[in-house]
N, C-alpha and C positions, 0 to 999 in steps of 0.2 A: 581507546582513542576516539575522540569526538567525530572525526571524519567517518569512521566505521559506524558509529552510533547513528549519525544522521543518514547515512546511505541506506541503512536497514530500518529506519524509523524505530530504533530500539530504545525504549526507556523502561525502567523498572516499573513505573506506574502502569504503563500500557500492558506490560506482562502480567501484572497482578489484577487489573481491573477490566480490561477490554477483552475482545475475542481471544480465547485461549489458543486456538489453532494458529491464528495469524501472529499472535505474540510469540508462540513457540517457534514458528518459522523464522521470525525476525531474530529471536534470541539465538537460534541455531546458526543462522547465517552470520550474525555478528560474532558469536563465540568462535566459530571456525576461522573466520577471517582474522580475528584478534589473536587467536592462538598461533596461526601461521606467521603473523607479523612478529609476535613476540619470539617465536622460535628463530626466525631469520635474524632478528635483532641480537638475540643471545649468541647465536652461532658466530655472527660477525664480530661481536664483542670479544668472544673467546679466542677468535683468530687474530685479535688485536687489529682489526680493521672495522672499527665502529661505523655504523650507518650514519650518514649525514641526514639532516632534516629533509632535504630534497629526496634522498633515497627512501626514507621512511614514507614520505607522502606518495612517491611513485609506487612503492610496494603496496601501500594501502589501496591505491586506486586500482592496481592490478587485481588485488584480492576482492575488491568490491565488484569488479566486472565478473570475476570467477563465481562468486557466490550470490550475485543478484538474482539469477534465475530461480534459485531455491525460494527466495522471498517472493518473487513475482508470481511463481506458480501457486503458492499458498494464497497470496492476495487474490489471484484470479478465482480460486475456489471459494474464497470468502465472498467475493463480489457475486458470483453465480448463485451462491446460497442466499445472499441478501435479496437478489432479484427474484428468485423463485419463492421466497417467503414474503418478506415485507413489501416489496414492490407489487407482487402479484395480489396480495391481500388488499393493498390500498387501491389499486386500479380496478379490481374486480373485473367487470365485463369489458374493460377497455385495455386489458393487458396485451391483446393482440396488436395494439397500436404502438406498443413500447418497443424501442430498438435498443437492444443490449449493447450494440457498438456505438451508439450515439445517445446515451441515456439522458443527458441534460437537455438537449434540444428536443428529443421526442417527448419528454415530460412537459416541456414548455408548450409544445404543439397540442398535447392532450389537454392541458389546462386552458389554453387559449380557445379551444373548441367548445368548452363548457359554456352554457348560458350563465347570465349574471347570478341567478339563484344557486346554480351548481358551483360556481366559483367560490362563493362564500364557504361552502362546506368542503370545497376541494383544496383548501389550504394545505392539506396533507401532501398533496402532489408537489407543491412548492417546497415543502420540508424535505421530501425525497431528493429533490435537486440539490439542496444544500448538503445533505449527508453524502450523496454520491460525489459531488464536487470535492468536498473536504477529505473524504476517506479514500477515494479511488482514482480521481483524475490525476493525470501527470505522474502516474506510478508505474508506467510500463505496460499498461493494459490496452493501449491503443486509442485512448480518448482523453 
């Protein structure tokens, strides 16, 4: 069901090409929720009380809430790993200025504090902002 796929950002391409741990957590959360929804659907069908579209959607939303923590926990680990490797390597001596709870704004402040010559070479900092915003923002991590 697409509602479940969207909730857990699950796609086959992501599972094959991107971070295997996050893709695995996404796949597990999606598959567990999908299996429970199918079991409920089948049970109700066998009892000759088929689920309506609204009941299917409500059950899917209930399962999303139930399994979202599994996905969010793995995403948090992925984010912390990204920060401790890529962000730390890019910022080098300025890593202590980075705020893991407010990454986009803290990266902007770090970039803005660079002089003009440093800003030309500091474009990697702006790239970090894009990656963090795209991959981690609004995903239940608190920013």
